[in-house]
C-alpha positions in Angstrom: 0.2 13.5 -7.6 3.4 13.0 -9.5 6.1 14.9 -7.7 9.3 13.0 -8.4 10.8 12.6 -11.8 11.6 8.9 -11.2 8.0 7.9 -10.5 6.7 6.4 -13.7 3.6 4.5 -12.7 0.2 5.3 -11.3 -1.8 2.6 -9.6 -5.6 3.2 -9.1 -7.4 0.8 -6.8 -11.1 0.3 -6.6 -11.1 0.0 -2.8 -14.4 -1.7 -2.0 -14.1 -4.0 -5.0 -10.7 -5.1 -3.7 -11.9 -5.6 -0.2 -15.1 -7.5 -1.1 -13.4 -9.7 -3.7 -10.5 -10.7 -1.4 -12.5 -11.1 1.8 -15.8 -12.7 0.7 -17.5 -12.6 4.1 -17.3 -8.8 4.5 -20.4 -6.8 3.7 -21.1 -3.1 3.2 -21.9 -1.4 6.5 -19.8 -4.0 8.5 -17.9 -2.7 11.5 -14.9 -4.6 10.1 -15.0 -2.5 6.9 -13.4 0.6 8.5 -10.5 -1.6 9.8 -10.1 -3.2 6.4 -10.0 0.2 4.6 -7.3 1.4 7.0 -5.3 -1.9 6.5 -5.7 -1.6 2.7 -4.3 2.0 2.8 -1.4 0.8 4.9 -0.7 -2.0 2.4 -0.9 0.4 -0.5 1.6 2.7 1.2 4.0 -0.2 1.6 3.5 -1.2 -2.0 3.9 2.5 -3.2 7.2 2.8 -1.3 8.6 -0.5 -2.5 7.5 0.0 -6.2 8.1 3.8 -6.3 4.8 4.6 -7.8 1.9 6.9 -7.1 -1.1 5.3 -5.5 -4.8 6.3 -5.5 -7.6 4.3 -3.8 -11.2 5.1 -4.6 -14.1 4.2 -2.4 -17.7 4.4 -3.5 -19.9 6.7 -1.3 -22.7 7.3 -3.8 -25.3 6.4 -1.2 -24.0 9.0 1.3 -25.2 12.6 1.6 -21.8 14.0 0.6 -22.4 16.7 -2.0 -18.7 16.6 -3.1 -15.9 14.2 -3.3 -13.8 13.6 -0.2 -10.0 13.6 -1.0 -7.4 12.9 1.6 -3.7 12.0 1.5 -3.1 9.2 4.1 0.5 8.1 4.4 1.3 9.2 0.9 -1.8 7.4 -0.6 -4.5 9.5 -2.2 -7.8 8.3 -0.8 -10.9 9.5 -2.7 -14.6 8.9 -1.7 -17.2 9.6 -4.3 -19.9 12.1 -3.9 -23.6 11.4 -3.7 -24.9 9.6 -6.8 -21.3 9.1 -8.1 -19.7 5.7 -8.3 -16.1 4.8 -7.7 -16.1 3.5 -11.3 -16.9 7.1 -12.5 -13.8 8.4 -10.7 -11.6 5.6 -11.8 -12.5 6.1 -15.5 -11.9 9.8 -15.1 -8.5 9.3 -13.5 -7.5 6.6 -16.0 -8.5 8.8 -18.9 -6.7 12.0 -17.7 -3.5 13.1 -19.5 -0.5 12.7 -17.4 3.3 12.3 -17.4 3.0 8.7 -16.1 4.6 6.0 -18.3 2.0 3.5 -17.2 -1.3 3.5 -15.4 -2.7 0.4 -13.7 -6.3 -0.1 -12.5 -6.9 -2.7 -9.8 -10.4 -4.1 -10.0 -12.3 -7.3 -10.5 -15.3 -5.5 -12.0 -15.7 -7.0 -15.5 -17.3 -3.9 -17.1 -14.6 -1.7 -15.5 -11.9 -3.9 -16.9 -13.4 -3.6 -20.4 -13.4 0.3 -20.1 -9.8 0.2 -18.9 -8.6 -2.0 -21.8 -10.3 0.4 -24.2 -8.2 3.2 -22.9 -4.9 1.3 -23.1 -4.5 1.2 -19.4 -3.1 -1.9 -17.6 -5.4 -3.9 -15.5 -4.8 -6.1 -12.5 -7.5 -8.2 -10.8 -8.0 -7.8 -7.1 -6.8 -11.4 -6.6 -3.6 -10.8 -8.6 -2.8 -7.5 -6.8 -3.5 -9.2 -3.4 -1.0 -11.9 -4.3 1.5 -9.2 -5.4 1.1 -7.4 -2.0 1.5 -10.7 -0.1 4.7 -11.6 -2.0 6.1 -8.1 -1.4 5.4 -8.4 2.4 7.1 -11.9 2.4 10.2 -10.6 0.6 10.4 -7.7 3.2 10.1 -10.2 6.1 12.9 -12.3 4.6 15.1 -9.3 4.1 14.5 -8.2 7.8 15.3 -11.7 9.0 18.5 -11.9 6.9 19.4 -8.4 8.2 18.9 -9.5 11.8 20.9 -12.6 11.3 23.7 -10.6 9.7 23.7 -8.0 12.5 23.7 -10.8 15.2 26.9 -12.2 13.5 28.5 -8.8 13.5 27.5 -7.9 17.1 30.2 -8.1 19.7 29.4 -7.5 23.3 31.2 -4.7 25.1 33.3 -7.1 27.0 34.6 -8.7 23.9 35.7 -5.3 22.6 37.6 -4.4 25.8 41.2 -5.2 26.5 42.0 -7.6 29.4 42.9 -4.7 31.7 39.6 -2.9 30.9 37.6 -6.0 31.4 39.1 -6.5 34.8 38.2 -2.9 35.8 34.6 -3.4 34.5 34.3 -6.6 36.5 35.5 -4.8 39.7 33.0 -2.0 39.1 30.2 -4.5 38.8 31.1 -6.0 42.2 30.8 -2.7 44.0 
């Protein structure tokens, strides 16, 4: 996935692990799960663009009838669904262990066994909770930046009438009366 020379990090997210650890009430097969996957991909795209990293999210589909992996790029995020009888952990371990030009690789999961495997390969690990807090903080900083930008633009905005000379304002006023 690495295309730009300035991208140094790869972040690999265990999608279902993240969703089920952050939102405890959600269960596999839930109608809400599709929405949460889409929301996660959108949040990962935001994170990717703000942190200038490559992003991969892996979903477990081992109980499906898919004979091969499903790989899509959605809004710049690589989304991978495992094939039948393959776990998301298998794919994450494969991606984490691959040679690459990335300076650092991060795996986001709260799966203890997966964390041990990741540490063994000298890959950085973030828990789902920690990564969720990082995303929330990032969104809050963006909201604050937008608010400051709006406030600054409101201060700099001058209505058309304020930018016109007295003579031009008088003509405009006469046109409005017609």
